[in-house]
Every structure is written in structure tokens, then in C-alpha cells.
SEVO-882315 format. One line per 10 residues: their letters; for each residue x, y, z of N, C-alpha, C, CB. Coordinates in pm, whole numbers, always signed. Atoms other than C-alpha are relative to their C-alpha. Glycine has a CB too. Layout:
! residues N
A	X/Y/Z/X/Y/Z/X/Y/Z/X/Y/Z; ...
This chain:
! residues 111
XXXXXXXXXX	-40/-40/-132/+17652/+8534/+9649/+110/-95/+44/-121/-1/+99; -113/+82/-42/+17982/+8412/+9784/+4/-5/+151/+134/+54/-56; -9/+19/-145/+18073/+8296/+10133/+61/+122/+67/+83/-125/+32; -62/-117/-62/+18285/+8607/+10195/-103/+108/+32/+107/+56/-91; +99/-104/-17/+17974/+8824/+10170/-107/-35/+103/-64/+30/-131; +101/+41/-97/+17777/+8631/+10432/+48/+32/+140/-31/-150/-14; -36/-32/-137/+17768/+8734/+10795/-86/-80/+95/-15/+151/+27; +70/+73/-103/+17653/+8580/+11119/-124/+78/+43/+92/-28/+119; +124/-62/-49/+17292/+8651/+11212/-20/-49/+142/-124/-35/-93; +2/+43/-140/+17321/+8632/+11587/-139/+1/+60/+88/+88/+81
XXXXXXXXXX	+124/-2/-72/+17052/+8600/+11849/-62/-137/+15/-95/+90/-67; +55/+133/-18/+16995/+8225/+11832/+114/-101/+1/-102/-34/-112; -101/+105/-3/+17175/+7896/+11868/+42/-43/-140/-51/-119/+78; -29/+45/+137/+17162/+7838/+11495/+86/+104/-70/-131/-24/-79; -83/-87/+81/+17415/+7981/+11259/-79/+35/-126/+138/-67/-34; +75/-42/+117/+17220/+8182/+11006/+87/+88/-85/-130/+73/+40; -79/-80/+90/+17395/+8319/+10709/-94/+93/-76/+83/-89/-98; +84/-98/+66/+17245/+8638/+10572/+85/+83/-94/-72/+88/+103; -76/-84/+92/+17352/+8850/+10278/+25/+137/+60/-74/+13/-133; -32/-135/-45/+17522/+9179/+10350/-58/+100/-98/+153/+20/+15
XXXXXXXXXX	+55/-101/+90/+17400/+9506/+10199/+73/+9/-134/+3/+134/+66; -74/-9/+126/+17674/+9484/+9934/-51/-100/-103/+148/-21/+24; +52/+100/+93/+17494/+9181/+9782/-124/+48/-74/-30/-126/+75; +122/-48/+64/+17185/+9381/+9693/+34/+68/-132/-77/+98/+93; -20/-62/+130/+17153/+9489/+9335/-55/+142/+3/-69/-83/-112; +53/-136/+3/+17117/+9861/+9277/-126/+6/-86/+106/+100/-54; +124/-15/+76/+16778/+9968/+9152/+33/+49/-141/-98/+98/+70; -23/-43/+138/+16767/+9999/+8777/-67/+134/-22/-52/-106/-101; +61/-132/+24/+16705/+10352/+8659/-127/-14/-83/+100/+94/-70; +125/+3/+76/+16353/+10414/+8537/+19/+81/-128/-119/+57/+85
XXXXXXXXXX	-12/-69/+128/+16334/+10509/+8175/-137/+49/-43/+61/-93/-107; +124/-56/+53/+16074/+10724/+8010/-44/-85/-118/+20/+150/-43; +44/+75/+117/+15858/+10529/+7768/+3/+88/-123/-141/-57/+22; -8/-74/+125/+15909/+10633/+7410/-139/+18/-60/+92/-72/-98; +130/-18/+64/+15633/+10737/+7177/-54/-135/-48/+11/+99/-118; +61/+126/+41/+15385/+10462/+7097/+2/-10/-152/-145/-11/+53; +0/+16/+146/+15413/+10316/+6750/-142/+16/-52/+59/-137/-41; +136/-14/+54/+15119/+10388/+6520/-67/-136/-9/+4/+68/-140; +67/+130/+10/+14852/+10117/+6519/+14/-58/-139/-147/+14/+38; -16/+67/+129/+14906/+9862/+6247/-135/-56/-43/+106/-112/+9
XXXXXXXXXX	+123/+58/+54/+14626/+9748/+6024/+7/-152/+12/-22/+43/-149; +6/+145/-9/+14515/+9391/+6071/-72/-51/-125/-73/-46/+131; +62/+41/+126/+14457/+9251/+5723/-99/-115/+16/+106/-39/-98; +90/+114/-18/+14281/+8943/+5862/-127/+38/+77/+73/-112/+73; +117/-43/-76/+14031/+9142/+6072/-54/+130/-58/+36/+18/+149; +52/-122/+62/+13825/+9386/+5867/-71/+92/+98/-94/-37/-110; +68/-83/-99/+13652/+9511/+6184/+97/+67/+97/-98/-84/+77; -98/-58/-92/+13976/+9612/+6354/-8/+153/-1/+143/-47/-37; +2/-145/-13/+13952/+9968/+6485/-139/+61/-18/+93/+60/-98; +136/-51/+16/+13577/+9998/+6422/-78/-35/+126/-69/-58/-127
XXXXXXXXXX	+74/+24/-124/+13373/+10040/+6738/-141/-49/-31/-6/+127/+87; +137/+46/+14/+13035/+9881/+6792/-93/+120/-24/-44/-79/+125; +83/-119/+17/+12885/+10228/+6819/+11/+52/-144/+43/+110/+100; -19/-46/+138/+13036/+10329/+6484/-75/-90/-98/+149/+5/-35; +71/+93/+87/+12900/+10014/+6320/-150/+25/+4/+30/-145/+41; +143/-18/-16/+12553/+10070/+6462/-46/+132/-58/-37/-9/+147; +36/-130/+59/+12550/+10437/+6362/-6/-8/-152/+101/+107/+43; +0/+12/+146/+12640/+10348/+6004/-117/-85/-49/+132/-60/-49; +112/+84/+38/+12382/+10070/+5989/-132/+76/+15/-3/-128/+85; +121/-78/-22/+12115/+10299/+6135/-16/+107/-108/+2/+65/+140
XXXXXXXXXX	+6/-104/+103/+12201/+10575/+5887/-40/-60/-136/+135/+71/-12; +29/+62/+129/+12179/+10332/+5595/-139/-65/-4/+107/-105/-31; +125/+76/+1/+11880/+10115/+5695/-113/+65/+79/+26/-137/+55; +104/-48/-92/+11695/+10295/+5977/-38/-113/+95/-124/+50/-79; +34/+100/-101/+11555/+10117/+6283/-97/-105/-53/-61/+68/+123; +101/+94/+49/+11259/+9963/+6102/+60/-110/-85/-106/+75/-79; -65/+99/+87/+11467/+9793/+5835/+100/-85/+78/+70/+71/-119; -93/+77/-84/+11732/+9692/+6091/-76/-108/+77/+76/+92/+100; +83/+97/-72/+11454/+9524/+6291/-47/-114/-87/-119/+69/+60; +38/+108/+92/+11350/+9327/+5983/+119/-89/-34/-59/+58/-128
XXXXXXXXXX	-120/+76/+38/+11706/+9224/+5893/+56/-81/+117/+107/+93/-53; -49/+68/-121/+11812/+9137/+6248/-114/+8/+102/+135/+67/+57; +120/-1/-82/+11510/+9036/+6451/+35/-11/+149/-94/-114/-41; -23/-8/-144/+11606/+9145/+6799/-81/+118/+53/+153/+16/+34; +94/-95/-58/+11382/+9343/+7030/+54/+143/+10/-40/-47/+136; -55/-135/-15/+11620/+9636/+7076/-8/+80/-130/+144/-7/+47; +18/-70/+128/+11569/+9718/+6705/-148/+17/-36/+71/-75/-110; +141/-2/+40/+11192/+9658/+6691/-92/+72/+99/-48/-140/-19; +86/-60/-102/+11047/+9795/+7018/+71/+118/+66/-40/-104/+106; -55/-123/-56/+11129/+10157/+7107/+153/+3/-10/-43/+16/+147
XXXXXXXXXX	-146/+8/+17/+11481/+10141/+6959/+69/+133/+31/+34/-43/-141; -87/-116/-21/+11756/+10378/+7066/+143/-49/-9/-28/+70/+139; -141/+35/+12/+12129/+10387/+7021/+51/-58/+133/+85/+123/-41; -49/+45/-131/+12195/+10349/+7395/-47/-138/+39/-42/+97/+106; +51/+131/-39/+11966/+10054/+7457/+52/-109/-93/-154/+0/+0; -51/+98/+95/+12083/+9879/+7141/+146/-34/+30/-13/+51/-142; -141/+26/-34/+12451/+9921/+7234/+11/-84/+126/+76/+133/+19; -4/+77/-125/+12386/+9792/+7586/-35/-147/-26/-97/+60/+106; +42/+137/+31/+12204/+9484/+7450/+109/-73/-78/-131/+1/-79; -101/+65/+85/+12467/+9411/+7186/+128/-31/+77/+31/+88/-120
XXXXXXXXXX	-121/+26/-81/+12749/+9435/+7440/-20/-117/+94/+39/+124/+79; +28/+111/-93/+12578/+9184/+7669/-24/-132/-71/-120/+34/+85; +38/+122/+71/+12483/+8934/+7398/+86/-18/-126/-149/+3/-38; -93/+19/+112/+12768/+8817/+7172/-68/-52/-128/+110/-96/+41; +67/+52/+120/+12532/+8630/+6936/-65/+113/-79/-106/-105/+40; +64/-113/+68/+12345/+8953/+6858/+106/+91/-63/-88/+80/+98; -109/-83/+53/+12670/+9145/+6815/+56/-61/-128/+112/+17/+105; -52/+68/+119/+12790/+8884/+6565/-91/+23/-120/+16/-150/+26; +93/-26/+111/+12475/+8936/+6357/+17/+143/-52/-145/-24/+46; -21/-140/+40/+12530/+9314/+6357/+131/+14/-76/-1/+93/+123
XXXXXXXXXX	-129/-6/+68/+12895/+9268/+6261/-9/-59/-140/+108/-73/+81; +15/+63/+131/+12798/+9035/+5975/-75/+93/-95/-73/-135/+12; +75/-92/+85/+12542/+9283/+5843/+87/+121/-38/-128/+47/+71; -89/-113/+27/+12795/+9566/+5874/+103/-38/-106/+71/+46/+128; -99/+44/+99/+13054/+9366/+5679/-63/-14/-139/+62/-134/+42; +65/+12/+132/+12804/+9288/+5405/-28/+138/-59/-130/-80/+11; +24/-137/+48/+12719/+9659/+5383/+128/+65/-50/-62/+84/+112; -125/-66/+37/+13080/+9776/+5370/+68/-65/-119/+94/+1/+117; -63/+64/+114/+13192/+9517/+5117/-76/+26/-129/+12/-150/+23; +80/-35/+119/+12907/+9615/+4881/+33/+138/-51/-148/-8/+31
X	-26/-139/+39/+13014/+9979/+4876/+119/+11/-90/+20/+87/+121
């Protein structure tokens, strides 16, 4: 902003310099976002893109609730197990989720 573009802001004893409308930058035109790039595989994270529900469904299909309860001794697998209650528990307790993820990885690497 240069001195030529400043004007007097009257109404008080003080000299206030204010920018004129010509100093404002025009709004940049909004652009449409392009198509999203396809998700890239993460070679360091074998669980990337696999949901907790998918993991639990595969473990349940392979082991069943009874065997899951023996392998990972948590109440949601041993007492009236269901997919919904197990998912809720695993989402609230990271330590339990880590055990399920480890079992899932051992299952998938054996196949």
C-alpha cells in the first residue's frame, strides 16, 4: 500500500490513514476440485484400508465366537457375543483392538 492510496478518515482530531477500495485484492475465482486420486497402498501398514468390522467378520468366520474367546480373552467374545457389541467394545478399548489386529495379521499372513 502506498501513500497515494491512503485517504483521510475524518471525524476525529487524529489523522487516520485508511486504505481506499482500490487497495483491496479481488476475490480469487473458485475452482472446481478435480477428481480425487486413487488411494495408494501403504506398504508399511498391512491393515491399511481394512475396517475393524471387516477384520472381525473374517475372524468370526474363521474361528467362531467360542474360539475367538479362547484366543483373545475379552468378555465381548465370551459372554453373549455379537458383532455390534464387540465392535463397540473394540472401538472404545485400543488394547483390545490391538489384540484383534494382531490375530487378524497372523491369520492373513498364514493364508
